[in-house]
C-alpha positions as CSV (number, residue, x, y, z in Angstrom):
1,M,84.6,59.3,-215.9
2,A,82.2,62.0,-215.0
3,T,80.5,59.5,-212.5
4,S,83.9,58.5,-211.3
5,M,84.8,62.2,-210.5
6,A,81.4,62.9,-208.8
7,A,82.1,59.8,-206.5
8,T,85.4,61.2,-205.8
9,S,84.3,64.6,-205.0
10,A,81.6,63.0,-202.9
11,R,84.2,61.2,-200.8
12,V,86.4,64.3,-200.3
13,P,83.7,66.3,-198.2
14,A,83.0,63.2,-196.2
15,T,86.6,63.0,-195.3
16,Q,86.8,66.5,-194.5
17,N,83.5,65.9,-192.5
18,E,85.3,63.4,-190.5
19,N,88.3,65.4,-189.7
20,E,86.2,68.2,-188.6
21,N,84.3,65.8,-186.4
22,L,87.3,64.5,-184.7
23,P,88.6,67.8,-183.5
24,G,85.0,68.7,-182.3
25,L,84.6,65.5,-180.6
26,I,88.2,66.0,-178.8
27,G,87.0,69.5,-178.0
28,R,83.8,68.5,-176.6
29,L,85.6,65.7,-174.6
30,G,87.9,68.4,-173.2
31,D,85.0,70.5,-172.2
32,D,83.2,67.5,-170.6
33,V,86.3,66.7,-168.7
34,M,86.8,70.3,-167.5
35,Q,82.9,70.3,-166.4
36,L,83.3,67.0,-164.5
37,V,86.5,68.4,-162.8
38,D,84.7,71.7,-162.0
39,T,81.8,69.5,-160.6
40,K,84.2,67.5,-158.3
41,I,85.8,70.7,-157.1
42,T,82.5,72.1,-156.3
43,L,81.5,68.7,-154.6
44,L,84.8,68.8,-152.6
45,K,84.3,72.5,-151.4
46,V,80.8,71.5,-150.1
47,E,82.0,68.5,-148.2
48,L,85.0,70.4,-146.8
49,K,82.6,73.1,-145.7
50,E,80.3,70.7,-144.0
51,E,83.3,68.8,-142.2
52,A,84.7,72.4,-141.1
53,N,81.1,73.2,-139.7
54,T,81.1,69.9,-137.8
55,F,84.5,70.6,-136.4
56,I,83.6,74.1,-135.5
57,N,80.4,73.1,-133.7
58,S,82.2,70.5,-131.7
59,A,84.8,72.8,-130.7
60,V,82.3,75.2,-129.5
61,M,80.4,72.6,-127.5
62,I,83.6,71.7,-126.1
63,A,84.3,75.3,-124.9
64,V,80.8,75.5,-123.7
65,G,81.1,72.4,-121.7
66,G,84.4,73.8,-120.3
67,I,83.0,77.1,-119.3
68,I,80.0,75.3,-117.7
69,A,82.2,72.9,-115.8
70,T,84.4,75.7,-114.6
71,I,81.5,77.8,-113.2
72,G,79.9,74.8,-111.5
73,F,83.2,73.8,-110.3
74,A,83.7,77.0,-108.8
75,L,80.1,77.5,-107.3
76,V,79.5,74.0,-106.2
77,N,83.1,73.7,-104.8
78,V,82.3,76.5,-102.3
79,A,79.0,75.0,-101.3
80,I,80.0,71.6,-101.2
81,A,83.3,72.4,-99.3
82,L,81.4,74.3,-96.7
83,A,79.1,71.5,-96.4
84,V,81.9,68.9,-96.0
85,A,83.8,70.9,-93.7
86,T,80.7,70.8,-91.3
87,L,81.2,67.1,-91.5
88,F,84.7,67.4,-90.1
89,A,83.4,69.8,-87.3
90,N,83.8,66.9,-84.5
91,T,87.6,66.1,-85.6
92,S,90.5,67.4,-84.1
93,L,91.4,69.3,-87.4
94,S,91.5,73.2,-87.4
95,Q,88.7,75.0,-89.3
96,P,91.2,76.1,-92.2
97,A,92.1,72.3,-92.6
98,Q,88.4,71.2,-92.6
99,Y,87.7,74.0,-95.4
100,A,90.7,72.8,-97.4
101,L,89.7,69.2,-97.1
102,G,86.1,70.1,-98.2
103,F,87.5,72.1,-101.0
104,V,89.9,69.2,-102.2
105,L,87.2,66.7,-102.2
106,T,84.9,68.7,-104.1
107,G,87.6,69.6,-106.7
108,V,88.3,66.0,-107.6
109,V,84.7,65.2,-108.1
110,Y,84.3,68.2,-110.7
111,L,87.8,67.6,-112.4
112,I,86.4,63.9,-113.1
113,L,83.2,65.3,-114.5
114,G,84.8,68.0,-116.5
115,G,87.4,65.5,-117.9
116,I,84.4,63.1,-118.8
117,V,82.9,66.1,-120.8
118,V,86.1,66.9,-122.7
119,L,86.9,62.9,-123.3
120,A,83.5,62.6,-124.9
121,M,83.8,65.5,-127.2
122,K,87.2,64.5,-128.2
123,S,85.9,61.0,-129.1
124,R,83.1,62.4,-131.1
125,L,85.6,64.6,-133.1
126,S,87.9,61.7,-133.5
127,K,85.3,59.8,-135.5
128,Q,85.1,62.5,-138.1
129,T,87.3,62.0,-141.1
130,L,89.5,64.4,-142.9
131,V,88.8,63.0,-146.2
132,P,85.4,63.8,-147.7
133,P,84.0,60.4,-148.4
134,R,81.6,61.3,-151.2
135,T,84.1,63.1,-153.2
136,A,86.7,60.5,-152.7
137,E,84.3,57.9,-154.2
138,E,83.1,59.9,-157.0
139,I,86.8,60.5,-157.9
140,R,87.5,56.9,-157.8
141,K,84.4,56.1,-160.0
142,D,85.6,58.9,-162.5
143,A,89.0,57.5,-162.7
144,Q,87.7,54.0,-163.5
145,W,85.3,55.3,-166.0
146,L,88.2,57.2,-167.6
147,K,90.4,54.1,-167.8
148,K,87.7,52.1,-169.4
149,E,86.9,54.9,-172.0
150,L,90.4,55.5,-172.9
């Protein structure tokens, strides 16, 4: 009978130990899930910052291209317009009409060049994705892992 009581008392602490381990395991699982979520949020922040920097850099380059195109448009228009106007010197057009024709032709050329720069930068920006690919992939992997574990 004494051995029976000793065996029973030995089983009780084992059961209590198992009960203590279950809440501890659940607590650790909760901590691990929170750490995983914190890591994913940090990764998301880093990727969003990288994407924002890419968009900002591209926007700055578009602005710089626009300013350069505008300055070039103004200066070269004057020079080329005067040169084109001299080509029409032997025509029956008045001198103001010759200058106007020179400015129009030069303006068309620079509008086309500026449009090409803007479209190239727009195309470059359109290739950027709004959803950070690494974070999305990690979240998909974690969701699959959690489904398998639970």
